[in-house]
C-alpha positions as a Markdown table, in Angstrom:
| # | Residue | x | y | z |
|---|---|---|---|---|
| 1 | Met | 0.0 | 0.0 | 0.0 |
| 2 | Ala | 2.8 | 2.4 | 0.9 |
| 3 | Arg | 4.4 | 1.7 | -2.5 |
| 4 | Leu | 1.1 | 2.5 | -4.3 |
| 5 | Asn | 0.9 | 5.8 | -2.4 |
| 6 | Leu | 4.4 | 6.7 | -3.4 |
| 7 | Ile | 3.7 | 6.0 | -7.0 |
| 8 | Leu | 0.5 | 8.0 | -6.9 |
| 9 | Leu | 2.3 | 10.9 | -5.1 |
| 10 | Phe | 5.1 | 10.8 | -7.8 |
| 11 | Ile | 2.4 | 10.9 | -10.5 |
| 12 | Val | 0.6 | 13.9 | -8.8 |
| 13 | Val | 3.8 | 15.8 | -8.4 |
| 14 | Ala | 4.8 | 15.2 | -12.0 |
| 15 | Cys | 1.4 | 16.3 | -13.2 |
| 16 | Ala | 1.6 | 19.5 | -11.1 |
| 17 | Leu | 5.1 | 20.3 | -12.3 |
| 18 | Ser | 3.9 | 19.7 | -15.9 |
| 19 | Ala | 1.0 | 22.0 | -15.4 |
| 20 | Val | 3.2 | 24.8 | -13.9 |
| 21 | Ser | 5.7 | 24.4 | -16.8 |
| 22 | Ala | 2.9 | 24.6 | -19.4 |
| 23 | Asn | 1.5 | 27.7 | -17.8 |
| 24 | His | 4.9 | 29.3 | -17.6 |
| 25 | Arg | 5.5 | 28.6 | -21.3 |
| 26 | Ala | 2.1 | 29.9 | -22.3 |
| 27 | Arg | 2.7 | 33.2 | -20.4 |
| 28 | Lys | 6.2 | 33.5 | -21.9 |
| 29 | Leu | 4.8 | 33.0 | -25.5 |
| 30 | Phe | 2.0 | 35.5 | -24.8 |
| 31 | Thr | 4.5 | 38.1 | -23.7 |
| 32 | Glu | 6.5 | 37.5 | -26.9 |
| 33 | Leu | 3.4 | 37.8 | -29.0 |
| 34 | Glu | 2.5 | 41.1 | -27.4 |
| 35 | Gly | 6.1 | 42.4 | -28.0 |
| 36 | Glu | 5.9 | 41.3 | -31.7 |
| 37 | Gln | 2.5 | 42.9 | -32.1 |
| 38 | Lys | 3.9 | 46.2 | -30.7 |
| 39 | Arg | 6.9 | 45.9 | -33.1 |
| 40 | Met | 4.5 | 45.4 | -36.0 |
| 41 | Arg | 2.4 | 48.5 | -35.1 |
| 42 | Asp | 5.6 | 50.5 | -34.8 |
| 43 | Leu | 6.8 | 49.3 | -38.2 |
| 44 | Glu | 3.4 | 50.2 | -39.7 |
| 45 | Val | 3.7 | 53.7 | -38.3 |
| 46 | Glu | 7.3 | 54.0 | -39.6 |
| 47 | Trp | 6.1 | 52.7 | -43.1 |
| 48 | Gly | 3.4 | 55.4 | -43.2 |
| 49 | Gln | 5.9 | 58.1 | -42.3 |
| 50 | Leu | 8.4 | 56.8 | -45.0 |
| 51 | Gln | 5.7 | 56.8 | -47.6 |
| 52 | Leu | 4.8 | 60.4 | -46.7 |
| 53 | Glu | 8.4 | 61.4 | -46.8 |
| 54 | Gln | 8.9 | 59.7 | -50.2 |
| 55 | Ser | 5.9 | 61.5 | -51.7 |
| 56 | Thr | 7.3 | 64.8 | -50.4 |
| 57 | Trp | 10.7 | 64.2 | -51.8 |
| 58 | Ala | 9.4 | 63.0 | -55.2 |
| 59 | Ala | 6.8 | 65.8 | -55.6 |
| 60 | His | 6.9 | 67.1 | -59.2 |
| 61 | Val | 7.1 | 70.7 | -58.1 |
| 62 | Arg | 10.1 | 70.0 | -55.8 |
| 63 | Val | 12.0 | 68.1 | -58.5 |
| 64 | Glu | 11.3 | 70.8 | -61.0 |
| 65 | Lys | 12.5 | 73.5 | -58.6 |
| 66 | Ile | 15.8 | 71.6 | -57.9 |
| 67 | Ala | 16.3 | 71.1 | -61.6 |
| 68 | Arg | 16.0 | 74.8 | -62.2 |
| 69 | Glu | 17.9 | 76.1 | -59.2 |
| 70 | Arg | 20.7 | 73.6 | -58.6 |
| 71 | Leu | 21.2 | 72.1 | -62.0 |
| 72 | Gly | 20.4 | 75.1 | -64.2 |
| 73 | Met | 18.0 | 73.1 | -66.3 |
| 74 | His | 15.1 | 74.7 | -68.2 |
| 75 | Pro | 12.4 | 73.4 | -70.5 |
| 76 | Pro | 13.4 | 72.9 | -74.1 |
| 77 | Ala | 12.2 | 75.4 | -76.7 |
| 78 | Ala | 9.5 | 74.3 | -79.1 |
| 79 | Gly | 12.1 | 73.7 | -81.9 |
| 80 | Gln | 14.3 | 71.6 | -79.7 |
| 81 | Met | 11.7 | 68.9 | -78.8 |
| 82 | Ile | 11.7 | 65.7 | -80.7 |
| 83 | Ser | 8.8 | 63.3 | -80.3 |
| 84 | Ala | 8.9 | 59.6 | -80.8 |
| 85 | Glu | 6.8 | 59.9 | -84.0 |
| 86 | Ser | 9.1 | 62.4 | -85.7 |
| 87 | Ala | 12.2 | 60.5 | -84.7 |
| 88 | Ala | 10.7 | 57.3 | -86.3 |
| 89 | Arg | 10.0 | 59.1 | -89.5 |
| 90 | Lys | 13.7 | 60.2 | -90.0 |
């Protein structure tokens, strides 16, 4: 009888330790999940900011202003323009 009680006690202790271990792993995984979700939200915010910045830098008006001021570029005169059709005819 004492032997059976020891075996049952061992089984109960093993089950209890297993339950504690599973609970600990679940909490740890949940904490990691929350951290990754926060990282995802932060990256989404950064992506939105980068898209806004890209649209600002690539705005036609800004590019044209830099071309005129820094590079000294200007639109070609009417006689200087060559279209694809006129180039194909030559």
